[in-house]
VEXTORLUM-300659 format. One record per residue: residue in one letter; x negated, z negated, y of N, C-alpha, C in turn; residue number from 1. Coordinates in pm, whole numbers, plus 50000, padded with zeros to 5 digits. Layout:
BEGIN
<atom kepa="a" n_c1="X" n_c3="Z" n_c2="Y" ca_c1="X" ca_c3="Z" ca_c2="Y" c_c1="X" c_c3="Z" c_c2="Y" paba="NUM"/>
...
END
This chain:
BEGIN
<atom kepa="m" n_c1="49922" n_c3="50000" n_c2="49883" ca_c1="50000" ca_c3="50000" ca_c2="50000" c_c1="49916" c_c3="50000" c_c2="50127" paba="1"/>
<atom kepa="f" n_c1="49831" n_c3="49896" n_c2="50142" ca_c1="49747" ca_c3="49892" ca_c2="50260" c_c1="49613" c_c3="49963" c_c2="50240" paba="2"/>
<atom kepa="i" n_c1="49581" n_c3="49990" n_c2="50117" ca_c1="49453" ca_c3="50054" ca_c2="50087" c_c1="49478" c_c3="50202" c_c2="50067" paba="3"/>
<atom kepa="s" n_c1="49405" n_c3="50281" n_c2="50140" ca_c1="49422" ca_c3="50425" ca_c2="50125" c_c1="49329" c_c3="50476" c_c2="50016" paba="4"/>
<atom kepa="n" n_c1="49360" n_c3="50588" n_c2="49963" ca_c1="49277" ca_c3="50649" ca_c2="49858" c_c1="49146" c_c3="50698" c_c2="49917" paba="5"/>
<atom kepa="a" n_c1="49037" n_c3="50676" n_c2="49845" ca_c1="48905" ca_c3="50723" ca_c2="49888" c_c1="48871" c_c3="50848" c_c2="49810" paba="6"/>
<atom kepa="y" n_c1="48844" n_c3="50952" n_c2="49883" ca_c1="48809" ca_c3="51078" ca_c2="49820" c_c1="48660" c_c3="51105" c_c2="49843" paba="7"/>
<atom kepa="a" n_c1="48595" n_c3="51157" n_c2="49742" ca_c1="48452" ca_c3="51188" ca_c2="49752" c_c1="48432" c_c3="51306" c_c2="49845" paba="8"/>
<atom kepa="e" n_c1="48330" n_c3="51294" n_c2="49929" ca_c1="48299" ca_c3="51404" ca_c2="50018" c_c1="48189" c_c3="51489" c_c2="49956" paba="9"/>
<atom kepa="a" n_c1="48184" n_c3="51610" n_c2="49994" ca_c1="48080" ca_c3="51700" ca_c2="49944" c_c1="47946" c_c3="51655" c_c2="50000" paba="10"/>
<atom kepa="a" n_c1="47842" n_c3="51665" n_c2="49917" ca_c1="47708" ca_c3="51625" ca_c2="49960" c_c1="47658" c_c3="51719" c_c2="50068" paba="11"/>
<atom kepa="a" n_c1="47592" n_c3="51660" n_c2="50167" ca_c1="47538" ca_c3="51741" ca_c2="50275" c_c1="47419" c_c3="51820" c_c2="50223" paba="12"/>
<atom kepa="p" n_c1="47404" n_c3="51944" n_c2="50264" ca_c1="47290" ca_c3="52023" ca_c2="50217" c_c1="47159" c_c3="51965" c_c2="50271" paba="13"/>
<atom kepa="v" n_c1="47054" n_c3="51972" n_c2="50187" ca_c1="46923" ca_c3="51919" ca_c2="50224" c_c1="46862" c_c3="52011" c_c2="50328" paba="14"/>
<atom kepa="q" n_c1="46822" n_c3="51951" n_c2="50437" ca_c1="46761" ca_c3="52030" ca_c2="50542" c_c1="46621" c_c3="51976" c_c2="50571" paba="15"/>
<atom kepa="g" n_c1="46543" n_c3="52053" n_c2="50636" ca_c1="46408" ca_c3="52009" ca_c2="50671" c_c1="46306" c_c3="52076" c_c2="50581" paba="16"/>
<atom kepa="g" n_c1="46180" n_c3="52068" n_c2="50624" ca_c1="46072" ca_c3="52131" ca_c2="50548" c_c1="46027" c_c3="52044" c_c2="50433" paba="17"/>
<atom kepa="g" n_c1="45987" n_c3="52105" n_c2="50326" ca_c1="45939" ca_c3="52031" ca_c2="50210" c_c1="45801" c_c3="51971" c_c2="50233" paba="18"/>
<atom kepa="i" n_c1="45718" n_c3="52037" n_c2="50313" ca_c1="45582" ca_c3="51988" ca_c2="50335" c_c1="45582" c_c3="51863" c_c2="50422" paba="19"/>
<atom kepa="i" n_c1="45675" n_c3="51849" n_c2="50508" ca_c1="45682" ca_c3="51732" ca_c2="50596" c_c1="45708" c_c3="51606" c_c2="50514" paba="20"/>
<atom kepa="e" n_c1="45784" n_c3="51617" n_c2="50409" ca_c1="45815" ca_c3="51502" ca_c2="50324" c_c1="45692" c_c3="51456" c_c2="50246" paba="21"/>
<atom kepa="f" n_c1="45602" n_c3="51547" n_c2="50213" ca_c1="45484" ca_c3="51511" ca_c2="50134" c_c1="45362" c_c3="51479" c_c2="50220" paba="22"/>
<atom kepa="l" n_c1="45372" n_c3="51496" n_c2="50350" ca_c1="45259" ca_c3="51471" ca_c2="50438" c_c1="45207" c_c3="51327" c_c2="50431" paba="23"/>
<atom kepa="p" n_c1="45292" n_c3="51224" n_c2="50430" ca_c1="45238" ca_c3="51087" ca_c2="50415" c_c1="45166" c_c3="51066" c_c2="50282" paba="24"/>
<atom kepa="l" n_c1="45216" n_c3="51126" n_c2="50175" ca_c1="45151" ca_c3="51114" ca_c2="50045" c_c1="45013" c_c3="51181" c_c2="50046" paba="25"/>
<atom kepa="v" n_c1="45004" n_c3="51296" n_c2="50107" ca_c1="44876" ca_c3="51367" ca_c2="50116" c_c1="44778" c_c3="51286" c_c2="50200" paba="26"/>
<atom kepa="a" n_c1="44825" n_c3="51227" n_c2="50309" ca_c1="44739" ca_c3="51143" ca_c2="50394" c_c1="44690" c_c3="51021" c_c2="50317" paba="27"/>
<atom kepa="l" n_c1="44775" n_c3="50961" n_c2="50238" ca_c1="44737" ca_c3="50844" ca_c2="50158" c_c1="44630" c_c3="50880" c_c2="50055" paba="28"/>
<atom kepa="v" n_c1="44644" n_c3="50994" n_c2="49990" ca_c1="44545" ca_c3="51039" ca_c2="49892" c_c1="44411" c_c3="51066" c_c2="49961" paba="29"/>
<atom kepa="a" n_c1="44414" n_c3="51126" n_c2="50080" ca_c1="44291" ca_c3="51154" ca_c2="50153" c_c1="44220" c_c3="51025" c_c2="50193" paba="30"/>
<atom kepa="v" n_c1="44294" n_c3="50927" n_c2="50241" ca_c1="44235" ca_c3="50800" ca_c2="50279" c_c1="44176" c_c3="50730" c_c2="50157" paba="31"/>
<atom kepa="f" n_c1="44247" n_c3="50732" n_c2="50045" ca_c1="44198" ca_c3="50672" ca_c2="49921" c_c1="44067" c_c3="50739" c_c2="49878" paba="32"/>
<atom kepa="y" n_c1="44061" n_c3="50871" n_c2="49888" ca_c1="43940" ca_c3="50943" ca_c2="49848" c_c1="43821" c_c3="50903" c_c2="49934" paba="33"/>
<atom kepa="f" n_c1="43839" n_c3="50902" n_c2="50067" ca_c1="43727" ca_c3="50875" ca_c2="50156" c_c1="43686" c_c3="50728" c_c2="50159" paba="34"/>
<atom kepa="l" n_c1="43778" n_c3="50637" n_c2="50130" ca_c1="43744" ca_c3="50495" ca_c2="50135" c_c1="43704" c_c3="50436" c_c2="50001" paba="35"/>
<atom kepa="v" n_c1="43746" n_c3="50497" n_c2="49890" ca_c1="43719" ca_c3="50439" ca_c2="49759" c_c1="43636" c_c3="50532" c_c2="49670" paba="36"/>
<atom kepa="l" n_c1="43687" n_c3="50648" n_c2="49641" ca_c1="43623" ca_c3="50734" ca_c2="49541" c_c1="43489" c_c3="50791" c_c2="49586" paba="37"/>
<atom kepa="r" n_c1="43481" n_c3="50840" n_c2="49706" ca_c1="43358" ca_c3="50901" ca_c2="49753" c_c1="43241" c_c3="50802" c_c2="49761" paba="38"/>
<atom kepa="p" n_c1="43258" n_c3="50683" n_c2="49823" ca_c1="43146" ca_c3="50588" ca_c2="49824" c_c1="43105" c_c3="50541" c_c2="49685" paba="39"/>
<atom kepa="q" n_c1="43202" n_c3="50527" n_c2="49595" ca_c1="43171" ca_c3="50482" ca_c2="49460" c_c1="43089" c_c3="50587" c_c2="49386" paba="40"/>
<atom kepa="s" n_c1="43125" n_c3="50713" n_c2="49398" ca_c1="43048" ca_c3="50818" ca_c2="49331" c_c1="42909" c_c3="50832" c_c2="49393" paba="41"/>
<atom kepa="k" n_c1="42898" n_c3="50809" n_c2="49523" ca_c1="42768" ca_c3="50815" ca_c2="49589" c_c1="42676" c_c3="50704" c_c2="49538" paba="42"/>
<atom kepa="r" n_c1="42730" n_c3="50582" n_c2="49524" ca_c1="42651" ca_c3="50471" ca_c2="49470" c_c1="42610" c_c3="50499" c_c2="49326" paba="43"/>
<atom kepa="a" n_c1="42698" n_c3="50558" n_c2="49248" ca_c1="42666" ca_c3="50589" ca_c2="49108" c_c1="42553" c_c3="50691" c_c2="49100" paba="44"/>
<atom kepa="k" n_c1="42555" n_c3="50791" n_c2="49186" ca_c1="42448" ca_c3="50890" ca_c2="49187" c_c1="42315" c_c3="50827" c_c2="49227" paba="45"/>
<atom kepa="e" n_c1="42317" n_c3="50739" n_c2="49327" ca_c1="42194" ca_c3="50672" ca_c2="49369" c_c1="42138" c_c3="50583" c_c2="49258" paba="46"/>
<atom kepa="q" n_c1="42226" n_c3="50512" n_c2="49188" ca_c1="42182" ca_c3="50425" ca_c2="49077" c_c1="42122" c_c3="50508" c_c2="48964" paba="47"/>
<atom kepa="k" n_c1="42185" n_c3="50621" n_c2="48933" ca_c1="42135" ca_c3="50707" ca_c2="48827" c_c1="41998" c_c3="50764" c_c2="48863" paba="48"/>
<atom kepa="a" n_c1="41981" n_c3="50805" n_c2="48988" ca_c1="41851" ca_c3="50858" ca_c2="49032" c_c1="41744" c_c3="50751" c_c2="49028" paba="49"/>
<atom kepa="m" n_c1="41779" n_c3="50628" n_c2="49066" ca_c1="41683" ca_c3="50518" ca_c2="49065" c_c1="41640" c_c3="50486" c_c2="48921" paba="50"/>
<atom kepa="v" n_c1="41735" n_c3="50485" n_c2="48829" ca_c1="41704" ca_c3="50455" ca_c2="48689" c_c1="41617" c_c3="50564" c_c2="48628" paba="51"/>
<atom kepa="e" n_c1="41645" n_c3="50689" n_c2="48662" ca_c1="41565" ca_c3="50799" ca_c2="48607" c_c1="41423" c_c3="50801" c_c2="48664" paba="52"/>
<atom kepa="a" n_c1="41405" n_c3="50745" n_c2="48783" ca_c1="41273" ca_c3="50747" ca_c2="48848" c_c1="41188" c_c3="50625" c_c2="48814" paba="53"/>
<atom kepa="l" n_c1="41237" n_c3="50537" n_c2="48727" ca_c1="41158" ca_c3="50419" ca_c2="48690" c_c1="41027" c_c3="50461" c_c2="48625" paba="54"/>
<atom kepa="q" n_c1="40920" n_c3="50394" n_c2="48664" ca_c1="40790" ca_c3="50423" ca_c2="48605" c_c1="40709" c_c3="50295" c_c2="48591" paba="55"/>
<atom kepa="r" n_c1="40605" n_c3="50304" n_c2="48515" ca_c1="40519" ca_c3="50187" ca_c2="48489" c_c1="40463" c_c3="50134" c_c2="48620" paba="56"/>
<atom kepa="g" n_c1="40472" n_c3="50001" n_c2="48637" ca_c1="40419" ca_c3="49938" ca_c2="48757" c_c1="40525" c_c3="49905" c_c2="48861" paba="57"/>
<atom kepa="d" n_c1="40645" n_c3="49958" n_c2="48847" ca_c1="40752" ca_c3="49926" ca_c2="48941" c_c1="40794" c_c3="49781" c_c2="48925" paba="58"/>
<atom kepa="e" n_c1="40820" n_c3="49715" n_c2="49036" ca_c1="40873" ca_c3="49579" ca_c2="49033" c_c1="41024" c_c3="49589" c_c2="49047" paba="59"/>
<atom kepa="v" n_c1="41095" n_c3="49526" n_c2="48951" ca_c1="41240" ca_c3="49543" ca_c2="48945" c_c1="41310" c_c3="49409" c_c2="48934" paba="60"/>
<atom kepa="i" n_c1="41439" n_c3="49411" n_c2="48963" ca_c1="41526" ca_c3="49297" ca_c2="48938" c_c1="41642" c_c3="49349" c_c2="48854" paba="61"/>
<atom kepa="t" n_c1="41676" n_c3="49274" n_c2="48749" ca_c1="41783" ca_c3="49316" ca_c2="48660" c_c1="41916" c_c3="49260" c_c2="48707" paba="62"/>
<atom kepa="t" n_c1="42024" n_c3="49304" n_c2="48644" ca_c1="42157" ca_c3="49254" ca_c2="48681" c_c1="42172" c_c3="49107" c_c2="48648" paba="63"/>
<atom kepa="g" n_c1="42089" n_c3="49056" n_c2="48560" ca_c1="42091" ca_c3="48914" ca_c2="48527" c_c1="42007" c_c3="48829" c_c2="48621" paba="64"/>
<atom kepa="g" n_c1="41937" n_c3="48893" n_c2="48714" ca_c1="41857" ca_c3="48820" ca_c2="48811" c_c1="41714" c_c3="48801" c_c2="48771" paba="65"/>
<atom kepa="v" n_c1="41670" n_c3="48866" n_c2="48665" ca_c1="41532" ca_c3="48852" ca_c2="48617" c_c1="41443" c_c3="48947" c_c2="48697" paba="66"/>
<atom kepa="v" n_c1="41333" n_c3="48892" n_c2="48749" ca_c1="41238" ca_c3="48972" ca_c2="48828" c_c1="41114" c_c3="48995" c_c2="48744" paba="67"/>
<atom kepa="g" n_c1="41067" n_c3="49119" n_c2="48740" ca_c1="40948" ca_c3="49149" ca_c2="48662" c_c1="40892" c_c3="49285" c_c2="48697" paba="68"/>
<atom kepa="r" n_c1="40786" n_c3="49321" n_c2="48625" ca_c1="40717" ca_c3="49448" ca_c2="48646" c_c1="40736" c_c3="49535" c_c2="48523" paba="69"/>
<atom kepa="v" n_c1="40766" n_c3="49661" n_c2="48543" ca_c1="40788" ca_c3="49755" ca_c2="48432" c_c1="40654" c_c3="49787" c_c2="48368" paba="70"/>
<atom kepa="n" n_c1="40646" n_c3="49764" n_c2="48237" ca_c1="40524" ca_c3="49794" ca_c2="48161" c_c1="40539" c_c3="49919" c_c2="48077" paba="71"/>
<atom kepa="k" n_c1="40655" n_c3="49934" n_c2="48016" ca_c1="40679" ca_c3="50048" ca_c2="47928" c_c1="40813" c_c3="50110" c_c2="47963" paba="72"/>
<atom kepa="v" n_c1="40818" n_c3="50242" n_c2="47955" ca_c1="40943" ca_c3="50313" ca_c2="47982" c_c1="40977" c_c3="50395" c_c2="47858" paba="73"/>
<atom kepa="y" n_c1="41092" n_c3="50365" n_c2="47801" ca_c1="41142" ca_c3="50440" ca_c2="47686" c_c1="41256" c_c3="50529" c_c2="47734" paba="74"/>
<atom kepa="e" n_c1="41322" n_c3="50595" n_c2="47639" ca_c1="41431" ca_c3="50686" ca_c2="47675" c_c1="41547" c_c3="50610" c_c2="47739" paba="75"/>
<atom kepa="q" n_c1="41591" n_c3="50501" n_c2="47677" ca_c1="41705" ca_c3="50426" ca_c2="47730" c_c1="41669" c_c3="50281" c_c2="47766" paba="76"/>
<atom kepa="y" n_c1="41547" n_c3="50241" n_c2="47743" ca_c1="41506" ca_c3="50103" ca_c2="47766" c_c1="41379" c_c3="50100" c_c2="47849" paba="77"/>
<atom kepa="v" n_c1="41353" n_c3="49983" n_c2="47907" ca_c1="41226" ca_c3="49959" ca_c2="47976" c_c1="41173" c_c3="49823" c_c2="47932" paba="78"/>
<atom kepa="g" n_c1="41041" n_c3="49814" n_c2="47920" ca_c1="40976" ca_c3="49687" ca_c2="47892" c_c1="40939" c_c3="49622" c_c2="48024" paba="79"/>
<atom kepa="v" n_c1="40993" n_c3="49504" n_c2="48050" ca_c1="40968" ca_c3="49434" ca_c2="48176" c_c1="40882" c_c3="49312" c_c2="48149" paba="80"/>
<atom kepa="e" n_c1="40768" n_c3="49305" n_c2="48216" ca_c1="40677" ca_c3="49191" ca_c2="48201" c_c1="40717" c_c3="49084" c_c2="48303" paba="81"/>
<atom kepa="l" n_c1="40755" n_c3="48967" n_c2="48251" ca_c1="40797" ca_c3="48857" ca_c2="48337" c_c1="40679" c_c3="48775" c_c2="48385" paba="82"/>
<atom kepa="a" n_c1="40586" n_c3="48752" n_c2="48295" ca_c1="40462" ca_c3="48681" ca_c2="48325" c_c1="40356" c_c3="48738" c_c2="48231" paba="83"/>
<atom kepa="e" n_c1="40237" n_c3="48688" n_c2="48242" ca_c1="40131" ca_c3="48740" ca_c2="48157" c_c1="40165" c_c3="48716" c_c2="48010" paba="84"/>
<atom kepa="n" n_c1="40163" n_c3="48822" n_c2="47929" ca_c1="40193" ca_c3="48819" ca_c2="47786" c_c1="40338" c_c3="48783" c_c2="47754" paba="85"/>
<atom kepa="i" n_c1="40427" n_c3="48789" n_c2="47849" ca_c1="40571" ca_c3="48768" ca_c2="47824" c_c1="40645" c_c3="48893" c_c2="47870" paba="86"/>
<atom kepa="e" n_c1="40698" n_c3="48966" n_c2="47772" ca_c1="40765" ca_c3="49092" ca_c2="47803" c_c1="40901" c_c3="49094" c_c2="47735" paba="87"/>
<atom kepa="i" n_c1="41000" n_c3="49145" n_c2="47805" ca_c1="41133" ca_c3="49164" ca_c2="47747" c_c1="41168" c_c3="49312" c_c2="47757" paba="88"/>
<atom kepa="t" n_c1="41257" n_c3="49353" n_c2="47670" ca_c1="41305" ca_c3="49491" ca_c2="47674" c_c1="41451" c_c3="49489" c_c2="47717" paba="89"/>
<atom kepa="v" n_c1="41482" n_c3="49565" n_c2="47820" ca_c1="41619" ca_c3="49572" ca_c2="47872" c_c1="41661" c_c3="49718" c_c2="47881" paba="90"/>
<atom kepa="q" n_c1="41790" n_c3="49739" n_c2="47883" ca_c1="41841" ca_c3="49874" ca_c2="47904" c_c1="41810" c_c3="49919" c_c2="48046" paba="91"/>
<atom kepa="k" n_c1="41788" n_c3="50049" n_c2="48063" ca_c1="41760" ca_c3="50100" ca_c2="48196" c_c1="41876" c_c3="50074" c_c2="48291" paba="92"/>
<atom kepa="t" n_c1="41997" n_c3="50078" n_c2="48238" ca_c1="42114" ca_c3="50056" ca_c2="48324" c_c1="42125" c_c3="49912" c_c2="48371" paba="93"/>
<atom kepa="a" n_c1="42050" n_c3="49821" n_c2="48309" ca_c1="42053" ca_c3="49681" ca_c2="48351" c_c1="41961" c_c3="49655" c_c2="48470" paba="94"/>
<atom kepa="v" n_c1="41884" n_c3="49755" n_c2="48509" ca_c1="41797" ca_c3="49741" ca_c2="48626" c_c1="41885" c_c3="49759" c_c2="48750" paba="95"/>
<atom kepa="q" n_c1="41891" n_c3="49654" n_c2="48831" ca_c1="41977" ca_c3="49657" ca_c2="48949" c_c1="41910" c_c3="49729" c_c2="49065" paba="96"/>
<atom kepa="s" n_c1="41783" n_c3="49696" n_c2="49090" ca_c1="41713" ca_c3="49762" ca_c2="49200" c_c1="41563" c_c3="49755" c_c2="49180" paba="97"/>
<atom kepa="v" n_c1="41494" n_c3="49845" n_c2="49247" ca_c1="41349" ca_c3="49847" ca_c2="49247" c_c1="41304" c_c3="49776" c_c2="49374" paba="98"/>
<atom kepa="l" n_c1="41216" n_c3="49678" n_c2="49356" ca_c1="41167" ca_c3="49599" ca_c2="49469" c_c1="41043" c_c3="49663" c_c2="49530" paba="99"/>
<atom kepa="p" n_c1="41014" n_c3="49635" n_c2="49656" ca_c1="40890" ca_c3="49685" ca_c2="49715" c_c1="40768" c_c3="49626" c_c2="49646" paba="100"/>
<atom kepa="k" n_c1="40660" n_c3="49700" n_c2="49644" ca_c1="40536" ca_c3="49653" ca_c2="49580" c_c1="40489" c_c3="49523" c_c2="49646" paba="101"/>
<atom kepa="g" n_c1="40446" n_c3="49428" n_c2="49564" ca_c1="40395" ca_c3="49301" ca_c2="49614" c_c1="40502" c_c3="49193" c_c2="49627" paba="102"/>
<atom kepa="t" n_c1="40624" n_c3="49223" n_c2="49592" ca_c1="40732" ca_c3="49123" ca_c2="49603" c_c1="40711" c_c3="49008" c_c2="49506" paba="103"/>
<atom kepa="i" n_c1="40667" n_c3="49038" n_c2="49386" ca_c1="40648" ca_c3="48933" ca_c2="49285" c_c1="40542" c_c3="48834" c_c2="49330" paba="104"/>
<atom kepa="k" n_c1="40433" n_c3="48882" n_c2="49386" ca_c1="40329" ca_c3="48791" ca_c2="49435" c_c1="40379" c_c3="48709" c_c2="49553" paba="105"/>
<atom kepa="a" n_c1="40465" n_c3="48766" n_c2="49634" ca_c1="40517" ca_c3="48696" ca_c2="49753" c_c1="40612" c_c3="48583" c_c2="49715" paba="106"/>
<atom kepa="i" n_c1="40685" n_c3="48596" n_c2="49604" ca_c1="40781" ca_c3="48492" ca_c2="49567" c_c1="40722" c_c3="48387" c_c2="49473" paba="107"/>
<atom kepa="k" n_c1="40603" n_c3="48409" n_c2="49420" ca_c1="40542" ca_c3="48309" ca_c2="49330" c_c1="40474" c_c3="48201" c_c2="49405" paba="108"/>
END
């Protein structure tokens, strides 16, 4: 009696450009690439180059915090001398960074 019948209306046709709707998504992907993916891949390349350039006599620090001098270089491992007649073998990927020459003498 007091309630009138509700009839469905036809859907309005979609208007506007399709590219405008995807512009925020494209911007978000670009920001993600430049802030996350690109710096990460750059660091990975630098780490890989540093590991490949390891040679006998380099002073290194491992990811575990061990400081030593490289004595032997194998295909996937390096022999690191911690002190006289004390040597450990670690994976090349466990080498965090190469220290400047003379660092070990400076910290002892």
